[in-house]
N, C-alpha and C positions, 0 to 999 in steps of 0.2 A: 696118855694125858688127855683130859677132857678138853674138847674144843670150846667149852663155855668159859674157859680161862684164857685171857689174852697172854700167850706165852712169850711173845717177842715184842720188842719195842716198835718194830716197823713191819708192816704188811705190804707186800708188793702186788700191785694190780697191773697185769699186762693188758694194755689196750691194743687190740690187734688190727684195728682199721686205721688207715692213714687219713687224718683230718688236717685242716689248716692250723697254723700256730695259734690263731685266736680261739678256735674251738678247743684245741688241746688245753690252752690256758684256762678256759672256762670250766672244763671238766676237772682239772687239777685244783682250781680255786675252791670247789665245793667238796673235795675229798676230805673225809674226817681226819682228825689228828691221828698220827701214827700210820697213815696210809700213804704210800708213794706210788704214783701212777707212772708206769714206764710205757712209752708209746713206740709202736713199731716204726722203724726208720723207713721202710718201704712196704709195698704191697705184696712182694713175692713171699712164697711160703717159708723160705729160709729165714728171712728177717722176722716174720711173724712167729716162727718157732723159737728163734733165739730169745725173743723178749719173754717167752713163756717159761723158760727152763727153771728159773728161780721164783716163779710166781706163786703166790698164795691164791690168787683169783685171776681168771681169764675173763676179760670184759670185751665182748666183740659184737660187731654189727653185721655188715654185708660179707666180709671176708670169711672163707671157710675156717672152721676150727676142726682140724683133722684128728684122726686116731693117733697119729705120730706126735702131734703137739700135746695131746692129753697124756700120752704115756711118758713123754719126756719131761713132765712137770711133777716131780715126786711130792712137792709140798701143796699141790693143788687142792683147794677146799671147796671151790664153787666155780662153775662156768656161768657167767651172767650175760644174758643177751641184751643188747641195746635194741629195744623194740620187742616184737612178739614172735616173729617168724624164726623157727629153729631148723629149717630145712638145710642150712649150711653147717650145722653142728653134727658131728658123729655121735649121736645119742647112744648107740650101742657101746661104743668105746667108753663113754662116760659111765654107763651102767657097770661095765666090766671093771672099771677103775674105782667104782664106788663113789664117784664124784657127782654131787647134785647139779642140776641145770635149772636155771630160773630165767624168767622173762620179766620185762617191766610192763605188766599188764595195764593197758589203758593209758600209758604215759604219753604216747604220741598220737592218740586217737583224734584229738581235735585238729591238729595240722593236717593229718591225712584226710580227714573228712572235708576240710576246706579245699584241699588240693583236688579231690574228686569232683567237688562242685565247680571249681575253676576249670577243670578239663571239660566238663559238660558245656559250660558257657563258651569256652574257646572253640569247641568243635562246632556247636550250633552257629556261632557267629564267624567262623573261619578266621580267627584272630591271627594265627601265625602267617597265613597266606596274605591277608590284607596288610599286615605290618611289613612283611618282606617286600611286597610290591610297592608300597608307599615309599619305603627307603630307597627303592630302585628307580623312583621317579614316575611310577605308574599310578594314576588315579582310577581305581577300579570300582568306584562307587556304583556305577550303573549295573555292572555284572553281578554284584553281590546281592542285590535285592532278590533274585530268584534262587539263590543257593544258601541263604541265611535264614535261620528259624528261631522262634522263641522256645525257651524251656517251659515257660508257663503253660499250664493246662495239660501237660503230657503225663503219661503213666511211667513212673520210675520203678523199676524192679531191682530190689536189693538181694543179691545172691549171697546169703549169710547175713546174720542180724546180730552181730556182736557190737562191741563198743564203737568202732568206726562207723558201721552202718547206722547205728542209732543216732550218733552225733550228726551224720549226714542227713538223716531223716528230719532231725530237729532243724537243721539249717535250710532244708528244702521247704519248710512250712510257708515261708513268705512267697514262694513261687506258685502257689496254688496248684501243686501237682497231686496226682493220685499215687499213693505209695503202696506197693505190694512187696512182700518178702518171702523168701524160702529159707528155712533153717531146719536143722534136725530137731531143735527144741522150739516150742512155741513160747513167745514172750508172754508175760502176764498181761491180763486185761488192761490194767492201769497204763502200762507202757504202750500197748497198742493204741489205746484211746488217746493218750497224750500226743503220740506221734502220728496219729491218723494212718496207721499202718495195718495191713491185713495180710495174714499168712495164707499162702496158696501153694499148691504142688509145683514142682519144678517145671513140668510141661506147661502149666498155665502161666507161670512167670515168664518163660521164654516167649510164649505166643502173644502175651499182652504187653510186654514192656516195650516202650519206645526209647527208654534209656535203661540199659542193663548195666548195673554197677557191681563189680565183683569184690566180695569181702570174705574170702575163704582162705584157710591155710593150704599150702601145697602138700598134698599127700598122694599116695598111690591111687586113691579113689577120686581125687579131684583133678589129677593131671589130665589135660586134654578134655575136660568136662565141657567147655565151650568150644566144640569142634564143628566140623562141617554139618553134621546132622542138626545140632542146636541152632546154628546160624541159618540153615535152610528153613527152620520153623519160625524164625523171627520176622518181624515186619520189615519191608524193604526200606522204610525210613527210620529204622532203629539205629541207635548208637550204642557201642560197647565202651565202657569205662573200666579200666583195671588199675587199681592202686594196691593190689594184694600181692600176687606172685605171677610171674610171666608164664610158667608152664601150665596154668589153668586154662589159658586161651591158646588155641592152636593157631600159631602165627601164619602158617602157610594158608590155612583155610580162611583166616581173616583177610589176608592180602587178596586172595581170589574173590571173596565176597565184596570187598571194597572196590576192586578194579571193575568188577562186573555190575556194579550198581545194585547189588542185593542187600547192602547196608548203606546207610547214609554216611557214617563216619565212625571214628574210634578215638579215644583218648587213653594213652598208655603211659604209665610210669614205670612199669616193670616188664621184663623180657625173659624169654626162656634161657638165653645166654647173655650175661652181662660182663663187660660193656657190650652194647649193641655193635655188631660188625659194621664197618664203613660202607659195605656194599649191600646191606640188608634191604630187601624190597620195600619195607615199610617207609624208608627214607625218601622214596620216590613218589609217595602218595600225598596229594594235597588235602585229602579229607581225613588225615590223621594228625593228631596233636601228640607230640612225644616229649617226655621229660626223663632225665637219667636217674630214676629211682630216688627222687628227691621229695616225695610227698611228705615225709616226716621231718625233712631237713630245714628247720627254722631255728634261728639263733636263740630266740627268746624262750625256747622250750628245753634247751640243753641242760640248764641247771636243774630243772625239775626232774628230768629223766635220769640224770646222773645221781641225784640225791636218792631217788627210788632204788637205783642199782646198789649204791653204797649202803643203803639201809638193809638190803638183803644180805650183803657181805657181813655187816655187823651182826645181824641176826644169827648167821651161821657161826660166827666166832663165839657168840653167847650160848650156843646150843639150842636156840629157839627154832620152832617150826616156822617155815616160810608160809606166807599166805597161799592158800590153795590155788588161787587164780594165777599166781606167779610160778608155782612149782611145776616143772615138766618132768624131771628125773629126780627121784628122792635121794639117791646116793646112800652112803653108809650112815648108820646111826652115830650120833655124837658119843664120844667116849674112847 
């Protein structure tokens, strides 16, 4: 039977991440008529797998979508990622099952760009440190003057120049910074001109950037890309910002560079292993600002992102091609 015909009265969407009741309600509120969203009861794999068994669609974010989950869902028509990173989805298993995989391209770019900018400012002004000390009764105003710095006038290097990086460049224009970027593809001249951004080779980006902001997917080629060698080539007053994927930045090398004063600081929203271990050495460093993979987690973007995802599901049911920027795995043809 062709998928272009809505064969049943109700389609089940398995949401595999554990959210708060208010967030779940917002996602369910914008679900199209005939769609029922079933939310995983907990974050363990058995609970996530259970909610997928009868699903027509798997809708997931940070939690892994494994080969076992895909194979145990015979009605599965689409795996839809909340966001853009697909490193937690078993893409090979999806291909073998003939199930397409899609992302919500650009849907959370604005909040992630805002968060990257917030991390830059928080690192330069040591905001967590001063907040913690003030709450503890310590007035640290005098000591802050020699360790706090302006963002204005600095060179910001964007490693990757997709939607998030471009929105960040747009938001940085008011800070009078110099913007360099490295990407496999050069942006068109109009974009470079509007964003005052110049494409440079990787080595030049690393050597010139006073703020290095990472905006790459995690792949075999990018894992550990910002490691000891890259950090050694950076300026000693440079800052690393990562709102992309944790494995791109070597955390051991970063801790060593920060402890030894070879980098000024870092702002990290993502980590090689999540959640971050309670004894991770990053937690002992005052020149690091950390957040728990929340760059895209803003309430006022939930409806927009969910609508984008549901639109992809509806397109699959109608037998329509998904937008090229959303499609990661093509899956089986309709029919």
